[in-house]
Every structure is written in C-alpha cells, then in structure tokens.
N, C-alpha and C positions, 0 to 999 in steps of 0.2 A: 571339740579341742576350741578352747578359752580364746575372745576375743581380747584380740590388741587392747591393749589400753589407750584412749585417743593422747590423755599425758604425762604425761612421766615427770613430780620430784622430785629431785636428787639433791638429800642434804647428805652437805661435808662435814664429818666433823674429827676434828685429833685430840683427847684427849678431852673434852669439853664436856663433857656426861650433864651439869647442873645448868649446861643454858642448854644444849640436843634436848634433857628433859621441857624445858620454857620451853624447847621450839615445837616436837613434837608434839606438844596440851595443845599450842595452839591455832595448832597445823590441822591436826584432824575430825573438829568440824567444815574442815576446805576441802575434804574427800570425800569423792564423790565416787558412784563401783566405778564409773568411766578412766577416776586418776591413780596410782601407778604410785606409790609414795616412797622414795627409797634411800633409808642413809647408809652412808659409805665412813663406817666403821677407817680413819683412815691406818693403821697401824696403831690405833687406843690402848697404855695399856692399866686404864684406868675403873676398868669394868662397865664400858661404854656397851657391848652389845648384849650386852647378859639384861642390862638395865632397860637397854630396849625393845629384845626379849621380850621380860617377865612386864612390862608396864606397856607396848604399843605390840598387843602383836599384830597390828596392820600395816604393821607397817619391816616391807621389805630390806632380810642387811644386806647387806656384801659390805664383807672385811676383805679389807685392804692385808694382806704381812708385814708387810714393807713400809715404813709411810715413807716416800721418796718423794714429801713435798706435797701443797694442796690445787698444781696446776696438774702428776703426774692422780691423783689423787681423785679428781670434779672427774677429770674422764675415764678415768673407768665405770662411774657416773655414771655419763654418759654414751660408754659403749654399752653400756647395761641396760640404761634406759632403750636405747638406739635395737638390740636383739627384738629386749620385746615387741616391739613394732612400736614401737612413741609417734606419734602425731608430731607430738611438739614438748617439751624439754624444759620443766623451769630449772633452775642450780636456782639452789637455796642457800646463802650461809645460816649457821647452828648459831647464832650468839643474832638473831632474830627474834620475833614476834611473826603473828601476822593475821587480818580481816582475815574471818569463816567467809565472806564472798571475793577471798586472791582469786582463784581455778576459773573463778564465775567468772566474773570481771574479765579477765585477763582472756577466756575466750570468748568471749560478746565482742570485746576489740579487736581480737583475731579474724570474728567472723565480719563483723561489718566492716573491715582495712583488712580486706584480705591483701594488699600490698606490701604489709609487711614481716618481715621477716620476723624479726627483735622488739618483744615489748618488754618494759620498764615499766610499774607502782612506781607512786611519789613516794618514799619512802621517809623517815619521820625519825629519831635521834627518841631513841626509850627510852634517856632517863628525861629526858625536855622531847616530849607524846605531842607538844604542838609543835615543834619547832623541825620543820624541814632540814634535813643532810643531803639528800641528794633527790634531786628533778631531772633540769633539763642539764645535758652538757653539751659542750662544742668544742673542737680540738684547733690548734695549732691556728688561731685565728688570723690573718694579716692582720695588722698595728699593735696586736694585743700586746699586754707583756713580758705574756705564760704560754703555757696547753690549751688548759686548760678553763670556755669558760664557763661557766653555769645561762643555762637556757632559763627560761621561771617560767614554770610548764602552773599553768592556772589549775587547781584544786575548783572545780568545778561539779565531778559527782557527776557529768553526760550519762545518758540509757541510748544508746548500746554510749561506754563511756569516748572522747575525742582523743584521738589518739595526735601527738605533737612532735612532727619529725627532732631525732635529733644525729648527733657523730658517733657519742660515745651514752652506752645505757652502764649504769653499774652492775662490778657480780656475783651481790650481795644478793640477787633479789635480778634473776632474767631470763624471759622467755624465750627461746630458739625456732625452730623449725626442725624441725630432726632431718627435710632437705637440705634446706642451709647449708648443716652440719653436714652429712655426706658429700656437698658441693665444694666443701672451702677445708672440713680437716679439721678437728680439733685442733683446742688450747693449744703454744705450744709451750711444751714439758721444757723446753730455752730457759724461759723467763725464770722457772721454779715460784718465783709469788712477783706480786707488783708490776704490773699494763699487760698482763696476760691479757685481760680480758679488754680492752682498747685494740692491740693487735688484730684480737679476734674480731672486733667491733668494726676494725675500714676496713678487712679481710671482704666481710659482710658487705658492706660500699664496697666494696672493688670486682667484687659476685656481682651486682649490680645488684642487690639486695637494698630493703628501709630499715633504719631504725627506731624506735618510737616511745618514748612517754606515757600510756595514759593521763585522763583531767582524777585521777583517784587518789584517794592514799591508803596503803593498802598493809605497811609493812614499815616495824619501825626497831631499826638496829641498834644493837649493845653500841656506847658513847658521850659522850657531853657535850653539850655546842659549846661548850668553857675548858676544852679539855687545851691541851698545849696541842702543837702544831711541829716544837722544836726539841728534842736532845735522843731522836732517836734515831741511834744507829745504821741499823739494817733498812728501815724506810729510806731515812739516805742512802745508801752504797743503793740501797734496787734499782730507787728515783734516778740517779746521777746512769746507772752502767741501761737496768732496761729499757731508758729517755735511748737512748745515744740507741739501742739496740735494734727501739719501734721505728723513727725517725730510716734509719738502715734500712734496716729491711721491705718502707714505706717508697724509699727513694724520696724522704721529707715529708711526704705525706701535705705536698702541696694546693691540697684540692684546692681551701678553702682562702685562697690565693696567696699565702707565703707562700716567696719562691725556695727553694731547695738553698741555697748558700747563706738567705734569712732564715730560714728555718735554726740549720746550726746553726747561726752566732745565736739568735734568739736563743739556741742551746746552756752556749756558757752563759748566757748570759743570766737566766733561770736559777745556771748551775750555782752559778756568783751569789744568789742572793741570798741564793740558801745557803751557801757557805760562810758569809757574812753577818745572817739569821744566829745560823748555829758560832758560831764565835761570842755574839754576842750578847747568848744565853747566859754564857761561860759552858758554852757543849764542847770543848774541844772535838774529844774524839766524834762526835758526829762530825765535825767542822770538817773532820778529817776525812773519814768515809767520804762524804760526799768527793772528797780527793778519789779517794783511794775506788770511784762507782766507775767517777768517767774515765781513768789509766785501764779500770779494767772492760769498761766502754766497746774502750781505742783496740783493746791488746782480743777482744770477743772473746774474754771470759767467759765460766757460767756457771749459775754453782749457786748454793749458801754459799755469804756473806763470812766470811776469812778473812779475820783482820792483818797485820805485817805489811815489814817489806814487801815495796813494788820499785821496780826501776819506773819513771818521768815525773812520778810524784813530788820527790824536789821541785823540777821545773816551773808541773804547776801551782807549789802551793805557793811560789815568788813570786811569780802571775799575777797571783789572785792576791798577798798580800800589797804586793806594789798597786791594785789596783784600788786598795782600803786605802791605800797612807794617803792619794788623790780626791779633791771632792762633790762628793756624788749626793744626784738626787734617790732620790725614798722607791720603789716602785712603787708608787699605787695606782690602785684602782685591776692590782694584776688579780685576776683566778688562781691559785696556785692548790697543789691534792696533791 
C-alpha cells in the first residue's frame, strides 16, 4: 500500500494549454517524493490533457468532462487530494510560474508555525517580476474606503519563514490544511467565480483558524502592473453580486470593527465608485454590469453573468446618476481589487 502524500498541488486548467505547459515546467523542480501533483483539466477542448500526459508524465491528470466554472473545478481537485490522504493542499493557478523552493518553504513555515491553517507566499507580476502583485490583505476595516486593504509583507527570506497574519489570501496560490477543509467544507459554488476565496478565508477564521503570508516571494502570476482596472464587464458584475453575497453570508463581516449597517453602506459606496469609474473611462456596458450585479445580489441570483433587462436596474441607476450630478470627493487612498 502506497504512502499518502504529505502535500498535494492542484493546478486548475481550462483551455490554457500554453500557460499550463509553462506552469508545470516550472513546478517540476518543486516536486518531492511526498508531493502529489494534480492537474485538473476542467473540460478543456484544446488538447491540454494529452499535452500533459505526453510532456509531464509525473503529473496526475483529473479530467472534468463538463466545465461548471473554476470553483467546481477546484473542488474536484480538492476532493481528489483529500481522497489521496494529503495533509496539505496547495491550490495553484495555471497562469503562474513557481520558485523551485515553493513547497519546501511552505512546509517549513507550516512546521514552524503550526497555529496557521492557510499559508500563501508573496506573489509577483509575471510581466514585472520584481513588483509585488499580492502580499497581505485585510478585509472590511473600520475607516477604510473599500473592503480589501493591503497589508505589506516584507520579503526578508527568513529560515524558517516568518509568517504575517492576514484576513485573506490570494486564490492563485494558497496552501490549506486538509483537516481544515474537512471542518469547513469546499469552496461555495454559488459564487461561480470571484470572492470565493474570500468566503473560504472568512470561514477559516470563523472556525478558529488562522491565515498568513510567508516572507518569501515564490510565485509569478500572469498580468501586468500597468493593466487597466476598468472595462471588464464580468468582473464588475461578479464583484458587485458576490460581494453582497459575501457580506450577507458572513453577517456583514464585522470582525474588523465596521458595523453591520456600516458594511452595507460601504458596499453601496464601493459600487458607486466603480460605476463612476467605468462611466468616466467610457465603459458604459461595464457600468451597467455593476448595477446588474447589485440587483442580482439583492435577488439572490447565482451563476455566470447574463446581460439583459432586470427589474430594479432603473431605480438603482437613477440613484447613482443623481449622486453623480452632485459634487463628490474622490475615493483616494482606498485599496480596491
């Protein structure tokens, strides 16, 4: 009988053959005898599974016949890792490359800081490899203009790694204790995508667990430090809809001092900011997507974004347009994502 892996690495891919090839090529040097690498092919039609089987025979492949969204794909990978008996599960986006010491340092941090149930390394931009994309994040701080406030984690490369406690980690690379997953459950598929990792992190905290970022930069994530934050309809919609669901599900997420009423007041201010930002950038469809997301959040709708007529869109738009016609202060100093 084979020995269960200490760690499983779940890489999710959907029609991302070249990204997946680059990710697995970098990941190979991080694999150890007690590590199970698992590629979840989430309904790809571009030959991803065949490429992985041919070029990366050391990587186990889990084929998901029908793509029901990235959350469902990640859940399939987590369940496979749990079935294999892994103690820790690393979730890794396929549009990343990794340092060869990724698993070694995460496991060293876990051993040195057993009070933490979720760990993340510092993450850099792939196109700007010395620029931090994500380190620490705190959620819904009292006095904040937004919801996601950066907590700087200095890359000091300590041995064993130091860990900075945070509220949220980035889903593009996070390691979670299998026992914690069994306690709190899988990702909530009602989100479809976006803010699902925030929900998981809040559930960890609510169950008595802790989350942290280690003081090592070990991941490079595809994207540019100068990329625009506006013009993405599906992101604006899912941000609006799922943030409402997140706040409702976690009773306003008031742990950091903002009241229940204050949290929802901040929600509408935050959405108004994005509505204005999209309008001022000339992205009227994305501005409409913000309102669609608010309405669908209020009505409890789930799934992917389907543009089209909705009840209540008119009144919400009217309120936002009336507010736009009044002098307003810019939302400076907030951390939006």
